PyMOL Python script that loads the backbone (N, CA, C, O; Angstrom):
from pymol import cmd

cmd.read_pdbstr("""\
ATOM      1  N   UNK A   1      -6.034   3.725  16.608  1.00  0.00           N
ATOM      2  CA  UNK A   1      -4.260   4.046  16.842  1.00  0.00           C
ATOM      3  C   UNK A   1      -4.279   4.090  18.213  1.00  0.00           C
ATOM      4  O   UNK A   1      -5.173   4.519  18.942  1.00  0.00           O
ATOM      5  N   UNK A   2      -2.915   3.472  18.587  1.00  0.00           N
ATOM      6  CA  UNK A   2      -2.853   3.221  20.238  1.00  0.00           C
ATOM      7  C   UNK A   2      -1.836   4.545  20.891  1.00  0.00           C
ATOM      8  O   UNK A   2      -1.181   4.893  19.909  1.00  0.00           O
ATOM      9  N   UNK A   3      -1.484   5.281  21.885  1.00  0.00           N
ATOM     10  CA  UNK A   3      -0.923   6.254  21.879  1.00  0.00           C
ATOM     11  C   UNK A   3      -0.009   5.652  23.177  1.00  0.00           C
ATOM     12  O   UNK A   3      -0.477   5.027  24.129  1.00  0.00           O
ATOM     13  N   UNK A   4       1.323   5.982  22.980  1.00  0.00           N
ATOM     14  CA  UNK A   4       1.997   5.371  23.971  1.00  0.00           C
ATOM     15  C   UNK A   4       2.907   6.749  24.518  1.00  0.00           C
ATOM     16  O   UNK A   4       3.574   7.287  23.634  1.00  0.00           O
ATOM     17  N   UNK A   5       2.975   7.287  25.741  1.00  0.00           N
ATOM     18  CA  UNK A   5       3.413   7.982  26.082  1.00  0.00           C
ATOM     19  C   UNK A   5       4.793   7.659  26.577  1.00  0.00           C
ATOM     20  O   UNK A   5       5.050   7.072  27.629  1.00  0.00           O
ATOM     21  N   UNK A   6       5.706   8.142  25.633  1.00  0.00           N
ATOM     22  CA  UNK A   6       7.140   7.551  26.027  1.00  0.00           C
ATOM     23  C   UNK A   6       7.872   8.335  26.802  1.00  0.00           C
ATOM     24  O   UNK A   6       9.096   8.203  26.806  1.00  0.00           O
ATOM     25  N   UNK A   7       7.140   9.434  27.710  1.00  0.00           N
ATOM     26  CA  UNK A   7       7.641   9.854  28.736  1.00  0.00           C
ATOM     27  C   UNK A   7       7.578   9.193  30.407  1.00  0.00           C
ATOM     28  O   UNK A   7       7.861   9.532  31.556  1.00  0.00           O
ATOM     29  N   UNK A   8       7.119   8.260  29.799  1.00  0.00           N
ATOM     30  CA  UNK A   8       6.244   7.383  31.377  1.00  0.00           C
ATOM     31  C   UNK A   8       7.386   6.250  31.302  1.00  0.00           C
ATOM     32  O   UNK A   8       7.769   5.591  32.269  1.00  0.00           O
ATOM     33  N   UNK A   9       7.987   6.113  29.630  1.00  0.00           N
ATOM     34  CA  UNK A   9       9.239   4.973  29.667  1.00  0.00           C
ATOM     35  C   UNK A   9      10.537   5.070  29.816  1.00  0.00           C
ATOM     36  O   UNK A   9      11.247   5.333  28.845  1.00  0.00           O
ATOM     37  N   UNK A  10      11.206   4.812  31.430  1.00  0.00           N
ATOM     38  CA  UNK A  10      12.576   4.971  32.246  1.00  0.00           C
ATOM     39  C   UNK A  10      13.307   3.714  32.126  1.00  0.00           C
ATOM     40  O   UNK A  10      14.527   3.873  32.163  1.00  0.00           O
ATOM     41  N   UNK A  11      12.844   2.316  31.971  1.00  0.00           N
ATOM     42  CA  UNK A  11      12.827   1.299  31.978  1.00  0.00           C
ATOM     43  C   UNK A  11      12.568   0.386  31.341  1.00  0.00           C
ATOM     44  O   UNK A  11      12.060   0.516  30.227  1.00  0.00           O
ATOM     45  N   UNK A  12      12.825  -0.695  31.834  1.00  0.00           N
ATOM     46  CA  UNK A  12      12.395  -2.018  30.660  1.00  0.00           C
ATOM     47  C   UNK A  12      10.841  -2.262  32.148  1.00  0.00           C
ATOM     48  O   UNK A  12       9.806  -2.752  31.697  1.00  0.00           O
ATOM     49  N   UNK A  13      10.842  -2.039  33.128  1.00  0.00           N
ATOM     50  CA  UNK A  13       9.298  -2.386  33.923  1.00  0.00           C
ATOM     51  C   UNK A  13       8.547  -1.258  33.304  1.00  0.00           C
ATOM     52  O   UNK A  13       7.664  -1.450  32.467  1.00  0.00           O
ATOM     53  N   UNK A  14       8.897  -0.115  33.710  1.00  0.00           N
ATOM     54  CA  UNK A  14       7.873   1.085  33.119  1.00  0.00           C
ATOM     55  C   UNK A  14       7.467   1.206  31.766  1.00  0.00           C
ATOM     56  O   UNK A  14       6.502   1.857  31.365  1.00  0.00           O
ATOM     57  N   UNK A  15       8.430   0.396  30.942  1.00  0.00           N
ATOM     58  CA  UNK A  15       7.923   0.004  29.277  1.00  0.00           C
ATOM     59  C   UNK A  15       6.886  -1.106  29.654  1.00  0.00           C
ATOM     60  O   UNK A  15       5.701  -0.800  29.523  1.00  0.00           O
ATOM     61  N   UNK A  16       7.115  -2.036  29.990  1.00  0.00           N
ATOM     62  CA  UNK A  16       5.718  -3.340  30.129  1.00  0.00           C
ATOM     63  C   UNK A  16       4.815  -2.454  30.966  1.00  0.00           C
ATOM     64  O   UNK A  16       3.689  -2.670  30.519  1.00  0.00           O
ATOM     65  N   UNK A  17       4.742  -1.733  31.765  1.00  0.00           N
ATOM     66  CA  UNK A  17       3.684  -0.986  32.546  1.00  0.00           C
ATOM     67  C   UNK A  17       2.434   0.137  31.588  1.00  0.00           C
ATOM     68  O   UNK A  17       1.217   0.241  31.736  1.00  0.00           O
ATOM     69  N   UNK A  18       3.508   0.929  30.493  1.00  0.00           N
ATOM     70  CA  UNK A  18       3.110   1.617  29.910  1.00  0.00           C
ATOM     71  C   UNK A  18       2.008   0.856  28.580  1.00  0.00           C
ATOM     72  O   UNK A  18       0.902   1.184  28.151  1.00  0.00           O
ATOM     73  N   UNK A  19       2.941  -0.260  28.246  1.00  0.00           N
ATOM     74  CA  UNK A  19       1.932  -0.850  27.265  1.00  0.00           C
ATOM     75  C   UNK A  19       0.927  -1.621  27.835  1.00  0.00           C
ATOM     76  O   UNK A  19      -0.160  -1.677  27.260  1.00  0.00           O
ATOM     77  N   UNK A  20       1.116  -2.236  28.891  1.00  0.00           N
ATOM     78  CA  UNK A  20      -0.045  -2.870  29.342  1.00  0.00           C
ATOM     79  C   UNK A  20      -1.126  -1.883  29.759  1.00  0.00           C
ATOM     80  O   UNK A  20      -2.327  -2.152  29.749  1.00  0.00           O
ATOM     81  N   UNK A  21      -0.664  -0.859  30.081  1.00  0.00           N
ATOM     82  CA  UNK A  21      -1.726   0.010  30.162  1.00  0.00           C
ATOM     83  C   UNK A  21      -2.788   0.724  29.307  1.00  0.00           C
ATOM     84  O   UNK A  21      -3.979   0.903  29.565  1.00  0.00           O
ATOM     85  N   UNK A  22      -2.018   1.116  28.146  1.00  0.00           N
ATOM     86  CA  UNK A  22      -2.489   1.642  27.104  1.00  0.00           C
ATOM     87  C   UNK A  22      -2.712   0.277  26.041  1.00  0.00           C
ATOM     88  O   UNK A  22      -3.630   0.697  25.336  1.00  0.00           O
ATOM     89  N   UNK A  23      -2.496  -0.647  25.704  1.00  0.00           N
ATOM     90  CA  UNK A  23      -3.663  -1.881  25.723  1.00  0.00           C
ATOM     91  C   UNK A  23      -4.546  -2.604  26.179  1.00  0.00           C
ATOM     92  O   UNK A  23      -5.191  -3.498  25.632  1.00  0.00           O
ATOM     93  N   UNK A  24      -4.591  -1.975  27.813  1.00  0.00           N
ATOM     94  CA  UNK A  24      -5.471  -3.182  28.904  1.00  0.00           C
ATOM     95  C   UNK A  24      -4.579  -4.188  28.713  1.00  0.00           C
ATOM     96  O   UNK A  24      -5.320  -4.716  27.884  1.00  0.00           O
ATOM     97  N   UNK A  25      -3.649  -4.924  28.742  1.00  0.00           N
ATOM     98  CA  UNK A  25      -3.697  -6.276  28.541  1.00  0.00           C
ATOM     99  C   UNK A  25      -4.105  -7.155  30.232  1.00  0.00           C
ATOM    100  O   UNK A  25      -4.276  -6.538  31.283  1.00  0.00           O
ATOM    101  N   UNK A  26      -4.170  -8.467  30.102  1.00  0.00           N
ATOM    102  CA  UNK A  26      -4.772  -8.604  30.486  1.00  0.00           C
ATOM    103  C   UNK A  26      -4.340  -9.329  32.423  1.00  0.00           C
ATOM    104  O   UNK A  26      -3.186  -9.673  32.680  1.00  0.00           O
ATOM    105  N   UNK A  27      -5.035  -9.386  33.086  1.00  0.00           N
ATOM    106  CA  UNK A  27      -3.908  -9.727  34.526  1.00  0.00           C
ATOM    107  C   UNK A  27      -3.076 -10.263  34.473  1.00  0.00           C
ATOM    108  O   UNK A  27      -2.055  -9.823  35.002  1.00  0.00           O
ATOM    109  N   UNK A  28      -3.074 -11.581  33.760  1.00  0.00           N
ATOM    110  CA  UNK A  28      -2.435 -12.460  33.837  1.00  0.00           C
ATOM    111  C   UNK A  28      -0.936 -12.400  32.959  1.00  0.00           C
ATOM    112  O   UNK A  28      -0.047 -13.251  32.977  1.00  0.00           O
ATOM    113  N   UNK A  29      -0.967 -11.143  32.214  1.00  0.00           N
ATOM    114  CA  UNK A  29      -0.009 -10.425  32.051  1.00  0.00           C
ATOM    115  C   UNK A  29       1.255 -10.496  33.099  1.00  0.00           C
ATOM    116  O   UNK A  29       1.369  -9.961  34.202  1.00  0.00           O
ATOM    117  N   UNK A  30       2.385 -11.547  32.199  1.00  0.00           N
ATOM    118  CA  UNK A  30       3.850 -11.409  32.754  1.00  0.00           C
ATOM    119  C   UNK A  30       4.902 -10.765  33.388  1.00  0.00           C
ATOM    120  O   UNK A  30       5.668 -11.013  34.319  1.00  0.00           O
ATOM    121  N   UNK A  31       4.697  -9.811  32.558  1.00  0.00           N
ATOM    122  CA  UNK A  31       5.260  -8.144  32.669  1.00  0.00           C
ATOM    123  C   UNK A  31       6.953  -8.822  32.641  1.00  0.00           C
ATOM    124  O   UNK A  31       7.825  -8.541  33.464  1.00  0.00           O
ATOM    125  N   UNK A  32       7.073  -9.589  31.683  1.00  0.00           N
ATOM    126  CA  UNK A  32       8.959  -9.280  31.158  1.00  0.00           C
ATOM    127  C   UNK A  32       8.247  -9.570  29.809  1.00  0.00           C
ATOM    128  O   UNK A  32       7.120 -10.020  29.603  1.00  0.00           O
ATOM    129  N   UNK A  33       9.472  -9.089  28.730  1.00  0.00           N
ATOM    130  CA  UNK A  33       9.995  -9.504  27.383  1.00  0.00           C
ATOM    131  C   UNK A  33       8.569 -10.476  26.847  1.00  0.00           C
ATOM    132  O   UNK A  33       7.488 -10.201  26.326  1.00  0.00           O
ATOM    133  N   UNK A  34       9.099 -11.445  27.197  1.00  0.00           N
ATOM    134  CA  UNK A  34       8.665 -12.664  26.465  1.00  0.00           C
ATOM    135  C   UNK A  34       7.116 -12.162  26.492  1.00  0.00           C
ATOM    136  O   UNK A  34       6.757 -11.586  25.465  1.00  0.00           O
ATOM    137  N   UNK A  35       6.194 -12.295  27.479  1.00  0.00           N
ATOM    138  CA  UNK A  35       4.394 -11.876  27.716  1.00  0.00           C
ATOM    139  C   UNK A  35       4.340 -10.893  27.175  1.00  0.00           C
ATOM    140  O   UNK A  35       3.171 -10.646  26.878  1.00  0.00           O
ATOM    141  N   UNK A  36       5.451  -9.671  26.668  1.00  0.00           N
ATOM    142  CA  UNK A  36       4.857  -8.611  25.998  1.00  0.00           C
ATOM    143  C   UNK A  36       4.717  -8.921  24.457  1.00  0.00           C
ATOM    144  O   UNK A  36       3.783  -8.450  23.810  1.00  0.00           O
ATOM    145  N   UNK A  37       5.908  -9.923  23.760  1.00  0.00           N
ATOM    146  CA  UNK A  37       5.241 -10.642  22.866  1.00  0.00           C
ATOM    147  C   UNK A  37       4.344 -11.055  22.380  1.00  0.00           C
ATOM    148  O   UNK A  37       3.635 -10.688  21.443  1.00  0.00           O
ATOM    149  N   UNK A  38       4.351 -12.291  23.373  1.00  0.00           N
ATOM    150  CA  UNK A  38       3.018 -12.982  23.064  1.00  0.00           C
ATOM    151  C   UNK A  38       1.751 -11.978  23.528  1.00  0.00           C
ATOM    152  O   UNK A  38       0.669 -12.261  23.012  1.00  0.00           O
ATOM    153  N   UNK A  39       1.768 -11.169  24.181  1.00  0.00           N
ATOM    154  CA  UNK A  39       0.422 -10.037  24.265  1.00  0.00           C
ATOM    155  C   UNK A  39       0.084  -9.452  22.456  1.00  0.00           C
ATOM    156  O   UNK A  39      -0.963  -9.534  21.815  1.00  0.00           O
ATOM    157  N   UNK A  40       1.356  -8.909  22.073  1.00  0.00           N
ATOM    158  CA  UNK A  40       1.108  -8.508  20.959  1.00  0.00           C
ATOM    159  C   UNK A  40      -0.005  -8.681  20.075  1.00  0.00           C
ATOM    160  O   UNK A  40      -1.048  -8.067  19.855  1.00  0.00           O
ATOM    161  N   UNK A  41       0.850 -10.274  19.400  1.00  0.00           N
ATOM    162  CA  UNK A  41      -0.072 -10.571  18.196  1.00  0.00           C
ATOM    163  C   UNK A  41      -1.605 -10.610  18.753  1.00  0.00           C
ATOM    164  O   UNK A  41      -2.573 -10.378  18.029  1.00  0.00           O
ATOM    165  N   UNK A  42      -1.672 -10.857  19.806  1.00  0.00           N
ATOM    166  CA  UNK A  42      -2.934 -11.302  20.394  1.00  0.00           C
ATOM    167  C   UNK A  42      -4.242 -10.536  20.109  1.00  0.00           C
ATOM    168  O   UNK A  42      -5.315 -11.111  20.296  1.00  0.00           O
ATOM    169  N   UNK A  43      -4.202  -9.287  19.673  1.00  0.00           N
ATOM    170  CA  UNK A  43      -5.004  -8.014  19.640  1.00  0.00           C
ATOM    171  C   UNK A  43      -6.277  -8.727  19.164  1.00  0.00           C
ATOM    172  O   UNK A  43      -7.410  -8.357  19.473  1.00  0.00           O
ATOM    173  N   UNK A  44      -5.991  -9.788  18.382  1.00  0.00           N
ATOM    174  CA  UNK A  44      -7.496 -10.373  17.638  1.00  0.00           C
ATOM    175  C   UNK A  44      -8.338 -11.158  17.957  1.00  0.00           C
ATOM    176  O   UNK A  44      -9.303 -11.598  17.332  1.00  0.00           O
ATOM    177  N   UNK A  45      -7.920 -11.371  19.103  1.00  0.00           N
ATOM    178  CA  UNK A  45      -8.324 -12.247  20.508  1.00  0.00           C
ATOM    179  C   UNK A  45      -9.434 -11.944  21.466  1.00  0.00           C
ATOM    180  O   UNK A  45      -9.091 -11.252  22.424  1.00  0.00           O
ATOM    181  N   UNK A  46     -10.450 -12.240  21.427  1.00  0.00           N
ATOM    182  CA  UNK A  46     -11.555 -11.055  22.189  1.00  0.00           C
ATOM    183  C   UNK A  46     -11.267 -11.342  23.530  1.00  0.00           C
ATOM    184  O   UNK A  46     -10.947 -12.491  23.836  1.00  0.00           O
ATOM    185  N   UNK A  47     -11.335 -10.498  24.330  1.00  0.00           N
ATOM    186  CA  UNK A  47     -11.279 -10.419  25.852  1.00  0.00           C
ATOM    187  C   UNK A  47      -9.835 -10.591  26.099  1.00  0.00           C
ATOM    188  O   UNK A  47      -9.560 -10.702  27.294  1.00  0.00           O
ATOM    189  N   UNK A  48      -8.845 -10.642  25.279  1.00  0.00           N
ATOM    190  CA  UNK A  48      -7.220 -10.132  25.843  1.00  0.00           C
ATOM    191  C   UNK A  48      -6.815  -9.202  25.782  1.00  0.00           C
ATOM    192  O   UNK A  48      -5.631  -9.164  26.117  1.00  0.00           O
ATOM    193  N   UNK A  49      -7.342  -8.083  25.416  1.00  0.00           N
ATOM    194  CA  UNK A  49      -6.662  -7.052  25.657  1.00  0.00           C
ATOM    195  C   UNK A  49      -7.893  -5.649  25.877  1.00  0.00           C
ATOM    196  O   UNK A  49      -8.990  -5.955  25.409  1.00  0.00           O
ATOM    197  N   UNK A  50      -7.874  -5.152  26.095  1.00  0.00           N
ATOM    198  CA  UNK A  50      -8.810  -3.876  26.001  1.00  0.00           C
ATOM    199  C   UNK A  50      -9.092  -3.334  24.214  1.00  0.00           C
ATOM    200  O   UNK A  50     -10.079  -2.967  23.577  1.00  0.00           O
ATOM    201  N   UNK A  51      -7.398  -3.570  23.859  1.00  0.00           N
ATOM    202  CA  UNK A  51      -7.571  -3.029  22.269  1.00  0.00           C
ATOM    203  C   UNK A  51      -7.502  -4.121  21.726  1.00  0.00           C
ATOM    204  O   UNK A  51      -6.721  -5.042  21.971  1.00  0.00           O
ATOM    205  N   UNK A  52      -8.570  -4.039  20.735  1.00  0.00           N
ATOM    206  CA  UNK A  52      -8.704  -5.038  19.514  1.00  0.00           C
ATOM    207  C   UNK A  52      -8.660  -5.192  18.488  1.00  0.00           C
ATOM    208  O   UNK A  52      -9.232  -4.169  18.112  1.00  0.00           O
ATOM    209  N   UNK A  53      -8.301  -5.935  17.245  1.00  0.00           N
ATOM    210  CA  UNK A  53      -8.541  -5.577  15.908  1.00  0.00           C
ATOM    211  C   UNK A  53      -9.403  -6.717  15.244  1.00  0.00           C
ATOM    212  O   UNK A  53     -10.076  -7.430  15.989  1.00  0.00           O
ATOM    213  N   UNK A  54      -9.417  -6.891  14.127  1.00  0.00           N
ATOM    214  CA  UNK A  54      -9.944  -7.578  13.650  1.00  0.00           C
ATOM    215  C   UNK A  54      -8.696  -8.882  12.721  1.00  0.00           C
ATOM    216  O   UNK A  54      -8.284  -8.353  11.688  1.00  0.00           O
ATOM    217  N   UNK A  55      -8.274  -9.927  12.865  1.00  0.00           N
ATOM    218  CA  UNK A  55      -7.280 -10.631  11.829  1.00  0.00           C
ATOM    219  C   UNK A  55      -7.425  -9.809  10.514  1.00  0.00           C
ATOM    220  O   UNK A  55      -8.322  -9.261   9.873  1.00  0.00           O
ATOM    221  N   UNK A  56      -6.010 -10.018  10.440  1.00  0.00           N
ATOM    222  CA  UNK A  56      -5.371  -9.503   9.130  1.00  0.00           C
ATOM    223  C   UNK A  56      -5.375  -7.724   9.541  1.00  0.00           C
ATOM    224  O   UNK A  56      -4.997  -7.105   8.546  1.00  0.00           O
ATOM    225  N   UNK A  57      -5.646  -6.931  10.528  1.00  0.00           N
ATOM    226  CA  UNK A  57      -6.118  -5.809  10.783  1.00  0.00           C
ATOM    227  C   UNK A  57      -4.386  -4.958  11.512  1.00  0.00           C
ATOM    228  O   UNK A  57      -3.710  -5.672  12.253  1.00  0.00           O
ATOM    229  N   UNK A  58      -3.979  -3.794  11.263  1.00  0.00           N
ATOM    230  CA  UNK A  58      -2.824  -3.553  11.901  1.00  0.00           C
ATOM    231  C   UNK A  58      -3.001  -2.646  12.902  1.00  0.00           C
ATOM    232  O   UNK A  58      -4.084  -2.062  12.948  1.00  0.00           O
ATOM    233  N   UNK A  59      -1.893  -2.330  13.971  1.00  0.00           N
ATOM    234  CA  UNK A  59      -2.068  -1.152  14.759  1.00  0.00           C
ATOM    235  C   UNK A  59      -1.415  -0.186  14.743  1.00  0.00           C
ATOM    236  O   UNK A  59      -0.191  -0.251  14.863  1.00  0.00           O
ATOM    237  N   UNK A  60      -2.080   0.983  14.585  1.00  0.00           N
ATOM    238  CA  UNK A  60      -1.095   2.129  14.326  1.00  0.00           C
ATOM    239  C   UNK A  60      -0.569   3.111  16.005  1.00  0.00           C
ATOM    240  O   UNK A  60      -1.108   4.082  16.536  1.00  0.00           O
ATOM    241  N   UNK A  61       0.675   2.308  16.414  1.00  0.00           N
ATOM    242  CA  UNK A  61       1.183   3.186  17.798  1.00  0.00           C
ATOM    243  C   UNK A  61       1.150   4.662  17.300  1.00  0.00           C
ATOM    244  O   UNK A  61       1.348   4.938  16.117  1.00  0.00           O
ATOM    245  N   UNK A  62       0.887   5.614  18.270  1.00  0.00           N
ATOM    246  CA  UNK A  62       1.391   7.205  18.333  1.00  0.00           C
ATOM    247  C   UNK A  62       2.195   7.040  19.375  1.00  0.00           C
ATOM    248  O   UNK A  62       1.844   6.499  20.424  1.00  0.00           O
ATOM    249  N   UNK A  63       3.619   7.618  19.080  1.00  0.00           N
ATOM    250  CA  UNK A  63       4.571   7.351  20.197  1.00  0.00           C
ATOM    251  C   UNK A  63       5.360   8.866  20.369  1.00  0.00           C
ATOM    252  O   UNK A  63       6.386   9.288  19.835  1.00  0.00           O
ATOM    253  N   UNK A  64       4.219   9.625  21.566  1.00  0.00           N
ATOM    254  CA  UNK A  64       4.109  10.900  21.984  1.00  0.00           C
ATOM    255  C   UNK A  64       5.542  10.587  22.957  1.00  0.00           C
ATOM    256  O   UNK A  64       5.835   9.679  23.734  1.00  0.00           O
ATOM    257  N   UNK A  65       6.244  11.809  22.490  1.00  0.00           N
ATOM    258  CA  UNK A  65       7.418  12.209  23.295  1.00  0.00           C
ATOM    259  C   UNK A  65       9.217  10.944  23.017  1.00  0.00           C
ATOM    260  O   UNK A  65      10.220  10.755  23.706  1.00  0.00           O
ATOM    261  N   UNK A  66       8.737  10.418  21.678  1.00  0.00           N
ATOM    262  CA  UNK A  66       9.953   9.780  21.630  1.00  0.00           C
ATOM    263  C   UNK A  66      11.306   9.969  20.963  1.00  0.00           C
ATOM    264  O   UNK A  66      12.110   9.243  20.378  1.00  0.00           O
ATOM    265  N   UNK A  67      11.240  10.942  21.217  1.00  0.00           N
ATOM    266  CA  UNK A  67      12.491  11.343  20.582  1.00  0.00           C
ATOM    267  C   UNK A  67      13.316  11.645  22.009  1.00  0.00           C
ATOM    268  O   UNK A  67      14.526  11.870  22.040  1.00  0.00           O
ATOM    269  N   UNK A  68      12.519  11.614  23.080  1.00  0.00           N
ATOM    270  CA  UNK A  68      13.480  11.765  24.798  1.00  0.00           C
ATOM    271  C   UNK A  68      13.997  10.326  24.903  1.00  0.00           C
ATOM    272  O   UNK A  68      14.901   9.973  25.661  1.00  0.00           O
ATOM    273  N   UNK A  69      13.298   9.504  24.026  1.00  0.00           N
ATOM    274  CA  UNK A  69      13.816   7.896  24.517  1.00  0.00           C
ATOM    275  C   UNK A  69      14.059   7.547  24.190  1.00  0.00           C
ATOM    276  O   UNK A  69      14.116   6.389  24.602  1.00  0.00           O
ATOM    277  N   UNK A  70      14.873   7.968  22.371  1.00  0.00           N
ATOM    278  CA  UNK A  70      15.433   7.441  21.692  1.00  0.00           C
ATOM    279  C   UNK A  70      16.946   8.174  22.528  1.00  0.00           C
ATOM    280  O   UNK A  70      17.718   7.282  22.879  1.00  0.00           O
ATOM    281  N   UNK A  71      17.277   9.141  22.760  1.00  0.00           N
ATOM    282  CA  UNK A  71      18.639   9.891  23.586  1.00  0.00           C
ATOM    283  C   UNK A  71      18.287   9.072  24.916  1.00  0.00           C
ATOM    284  O   UNK A  71      19.285   8.533  25.394  1.00  0.00           O
ATOM    285  N   UNK A  72      17.224   8.876  25.551  1.00  0.00           N
ATOM    286  CA  UNK A  72      17.756   8.159  26.778  1.00  0.00           C
ATOM    287  C   UNK A  72      17.660   6.825  26.394  1.00  0.00           C
ATOM    288  O   UNK A  72      18.778   6.577  25.942  1.00  0.00           O
ATOM    289  N   UNK A  73      16.942   5.770  26.304  1.00  0.00           N
ATOM    290  CA  UNK A  73      17.075   4.341  26.037  1.00  0.00           C
ATOM    291  C   UNK A  73      16.612   4.222  25.016  1.00  0.00           C
ATOM    292  O   UNK A  73      15.411   4.439  24.857  1.00  0.00           O
ATOM    293  N   UNK A  74      17.464   3.817  23.943  1.00  0.00           N
ATOM    294  CA  UNK A  74      17.561   3.712  22.571  1.00  0.00           C
ATOM    295  C   UNK A  74      17.622   2.510  21.947  1.00  0.00           C
ATOM    296  O   UNK A  74      17.531   2.282  20.741  1.00  0.00           O
ATOM    297  N   UNK A  75      17.811   1.629  22.999  1.00  0.00           N
ATOM    298  CA  UNK A  75      17.502  -0.097  23.322  1.00  0.00           C
ATOM    299  C   UNK A  75      16.026  -0.321  23.360  1.00  0.00           C
ATOM    300  O   UNK A  75      15.495  -1.111  22.580  1.00  0.00           O
ATOM    301  N   UNK A  76      15.278   0.432  24.347  1.00  0.00           N
ATOM    302  CA  UNK A  76      14.175   0.388  24.550  1.00  0.00           C
ATOM    303  C   UNK A  76      13.013   0.934  23.269  1.00  0.00           C
ATOM    304  O   UNK A  76      11.931   0.377  23.084  1.00  0.00           O
ATOM    305  N   UNK A  77      13.447   1.969  22.576  1.00  0.00           N
ATOM    306  CA  UNK A  77      12.162   2.450  21.467  1.00  0.00           C
ATOM    307  C   UNK A  77      13.335   1.546  20.255  1.00  0.00           C
ATOM    308  O   UNK A  77      13.809   2.048  19.235  1.00  0.00           O
ATOM    309  N   UNK A  78      13.521   0.421  20.661  1.00  0.00           N
ATOM    310  CA  UNK A  78      14.171  -0.181  19.066  1.00  0.00           C
ATOM    311  C   UNK A  78      13.046  -1.381  19.115  1.00  0.00           C
ATOM    312  O   UNK A  78      12.327  -1.888  18.254  1.00  0.00           O
ATOM    313  N   UNK A  79      13.257  -1.632  20.739  1.00  0.00           N
ATOM    314  CA  UNK A  79      12.360  -3.023  20.771  1.00  0.00           C
ATOM    315  C   UNK A  79      10.709  -2.407  20.508  1.00  0.00           C
ATOM    316  O   UNK A  79       9.906  -3.340  20.504  1.00  0.00           O
ATOM    317  N   UNK A  80      10.232  -1.396  20.348  1.00  0.00           N
ATOM    318  CA  UNK A  80       8.972  -0.951  19.966  1.00  0.00           C
ATOM    319  C   UNK A  80       8.872  -1.048  18.689  1.00  0.00           C
ATOM    320  O   UNK A  80       8.032  -1.767  18.148  1.00  0.00           O
ATOM    321  N   UNK A  81       9.795  -0.269  18.008  1.00  0.00           N
ATOM    322  CA  UNK A  81       9.856  -0.250  16.563  1.00  0.00           C
ATOM    323  C   UNK A  81      10.069  -1.411  15.820  1.00  0.00           C
ATOM    324  O   UNK A  81      10.116  -1.357  14.591  1.00  0.00           O
TER     325      UNK A  81
END
""", "prot")
cmd.dss("prot")
cmd.show_as("cartoon", "prot")
cmd.util.cbc("prot")
cmd.orient("prot")
């Protein structure tokens, strides 16, 4: 389970920051939505992220304070979901 603190997300930049920190994305992470999309399916590759899973497994996100994000930035929350 990976905890995402939605209170840290106020725009697309902080969205990318929160995920990069929570998942430990690699230094070459491009800090854009395409890079986020590229990193998320690579969790089963060793040394790509701090959070790793086995092939075929799933990651559960614990979205802390998601109601506030839904109220202020629903388009960002819908991207997470």
